[in-house]
C-alpha positions in Angstrom: -18.6 268.0 -2.7 -17.6 267.5 0.6 -16.9 270.0 3.2 -14.1 268.5 4.9 -10.4 269.2 3.3 -8.2 266.0 3.0 -4.3 266.5 3.4 -1.8 264.5 1.9 0.6 265.1 5.3 -0.4 263.2 8.2 2.4 264.9 10.1 1.1 267.3 12.9 2.2 271.0 12.8 4.3 270.5 16.1 6.2 267.5 14.1 6.5 269.8 10.8 7.8 272.8 13.1 10.5 270.6 14.8 11.7 269.2 11.4 11.7 272.3 9.7 13.9 273.8 12.6 16.2 270.8 12.6 16.4 271.2 8.8 17.5 275.0 8.7 19.9 274.8 11.9 23.4 273.5 11.1 24.3 272.9 14.6 21.0 270.7 15.4 21.6 268.9 12.1 24.9 268.3 13.5 23.6 267.1 16.9 21.3 264.4 15.0 24.5 263.1 12.9 26.1 262.7 16.3 23.1 260.6 17.3 23.0 258.7 14.2 27.0 258.2 15.3 26.1 256.9 18.6 23.7 254.3 16.8 26.4 253.1 14.7 28.9 252.6 17.3 26.1 250.8 19.2 25.2 248.4 16.0 29.1 247.7 15.5 29.3 246.6 19.4 32.7 245.5 19.3 36.1 246.7 18.8 37.9 250.1 19.1 35.8 251.5 16.1 32.7 251.3 18.2 33.9 253.3 21.2 35.6 256.0 18.9 32.4 256.3 16.6 30.2 256.5 19.8 32.4 259.3 21.4 32.5 261.3 18.0 28.9 261.3 17.9 28.6 262.2 21.9 31.0 265.3 21.1 28.8 266.1 18.0 25.8 266.0 20.2 27.2 268.2 22.8 28.7 270.6 20.4 25.3 270.7 18.4 23.1 271.1 21.5 25.3 273.5 23.2 25.9 276.0 20.3 22.1 275.9 19.4 21.1 277.0 22.9 23.8 279.4 23.1 22.7 281.0 19.7 18.8 280.6 21.1 20.0 282.8 24.2 22.0 285.4 22.6 19.0 286.1 20.2 16.7 286.5 23.3 
């Protein structure tokens, strides 16, 4: 019998806490969706839809981060 305990999850505790925070916060999830939209706009890269999607994504990131910061500040 080994004295070393093996774990199935290779993520560090910091990674797990960040992922848990994002999963449980609607505002941070909104910011992540915004980042995905910015990347989608970058991938499209032509036409007006690339700019529209990127601007929507930037707006979602701003709303998510500012909203989360405001809620965090009010709870302090």
